[in-house]
N, C-alpha and C positions, 0 to 999 in steps of 0.2 A: 244951222246945225248940219251935222253929218248924216247923210242918208245911208242906211244899211238895209240889206235884204238878207233874209235867212238863207243859209246854205242848205240846211236840211229841213224837211217838212216834219211836223210833229204828228204822232199817231193820235187818232181820236180816242177819247175816253171809252167809247163803245167798243172799238176794236181792241183796246188794251184789256178791257174787262172780258171780252169774248175769249181772248187768248189765255188769260189768267184762269178762267173757270171752265175752259173746254175740256171735255173728257179726253184722257190720254189714249194712245194706241193700246188695244187690248189683244192679248195673245192667247190662242187656243192650245198651243203646244206647251207641254209641261216643261220642256227645256228652257224656252224663252220666257215663260211666265213665272219661273221660280222666284220666290221672294217678292213678287209684285202685288200679291193679294188681289188679283183681278177676277178669279173664278169665285162667284158667290155661293155656289151650290155646296150644301153641307157634305156631300159625298167626296168633294175635293178631286184633285188629280190622282190617278192611279196608273202610273206609267205602264204602257203596253197592255193594259187590260180594257175590257169592255165594261162600262159602268152604266147602270140604270139610274139616270138622274131623275129625281122627282120634282114635281111642280113646287116652286118656292112659295113660302108663306109671306115673305117680306123681300122686297127688291131694293137693294142699295144702289145709290148713284155710283157710276163708273165701274160696275161689276156686271159680268154676264152669267147667264144661267141656262145651260143646255137642259133640255127635257127629253127623255126617252133614252134609248140605248146608244151610247157613243163610245167608240174605241179611242183611247188616249194615245196619241203619237207624240214624238218629240216636238214636231213642228205644227201640229194641229189636232183636230178631232174629226172622226169619221162616223157618220150615221150608219148603224149596222142593221136598221130595220127600214121599212118603207117610209114611215112617218116619224117626225120628230119636230122639235122647235127650239128656239133660242129666245130668251127674254133678256132685255138690257135697258137700264135706266141711263140716259145720256144727257149731256148739255153740249150742243154744237149747232153749226149751220148746216153741216154736211155729215152724212154717215156713209161709209164705204165698207164693203166686206171683200176680203181676198179669199178666193175659194176655187174649188175644182170639182169635176165630175157632174154629170147631168142631174138636174133637179128643177123642180118647180117650186118657187117660193111665193108665199102670200105674206104681205106686210101689214101689220096693224099698229096704230099709234093709240095708246091709252085705251085699248080694247075695241077700237073701231077701225074699219079698213082705211088704209092710207088714202088721202085725198090728193087731187092734182096740185093743191097748194104746196105740199111738201114732197111731191114725187121726185125722186132722183132721175137722172138721165137714162138709167137702165131699166126703169119701170116700163113694161110694154103695154099693158092695158089695165086700167083700174088700179089694183094694188098688187099686180103680179110681176114677178121677175123670173126670167128663164135663164138658168145657168147651163151653158153648153160648152164653154171653153174655160180653161184655167185663166184666172186673172182677177182684176179688181172691178167690182160692180158698185155703181153709185145708187144707193137706196133712198137716201133723204137729201133734198137740196132746198134750202130755205134762205131767204134774204137776210133774216135775222137769226141770232142765236136762240135756240129753243130747248126746253127741257121736257122730255117725254119718256114714257116707258114704251119701248118698241118690242113687238113680238114678231118673229119670223116663223111661220109655219112651213115646214119643209116636206115635200114629197119627193123621194129619190134616195133609195138605198145606195150607200157608197159616197154620198155627198160629203165633201170635206170643207171645213172652215179653218182658216189659218189666223186671220187677223181682222179686227175692226179698226179702221182709221177714221179720223174726224177732222173736219175743216171748220 
């Protein structure tokens, strides 16, 4: 018979399913998020206004929920008080946040402090992440796709969040 060898390698079922069900990029800016239905908070986007977002009673997959006083900008949201938080239900191997302005973040998964098993490369100690420069910070890093509710507790007036990306 004729011997053949495949020219392309096939993608594993696990990798295909991970890509299929992975949380999409989430945008904090009202201009980018328009018609994407990604902000889960009942208060919604209010362009150029500071909104007091309340604790959600229900958290839906692939939506984010700011809590506290946040100013709505075209490209992101800005924390206008010293403390605030963001909740998010996601499915991914990796979670990153694009942000700027100095802040101290504490990360929780399903209500408990982030453990080393899922710690992203930018977690400095325990469940802490220090934002000091504008850029993308890796919060969660896992070998397998995981589904969790993440809460980011933020200390830092002026902290800005632009995007969540997922891997």
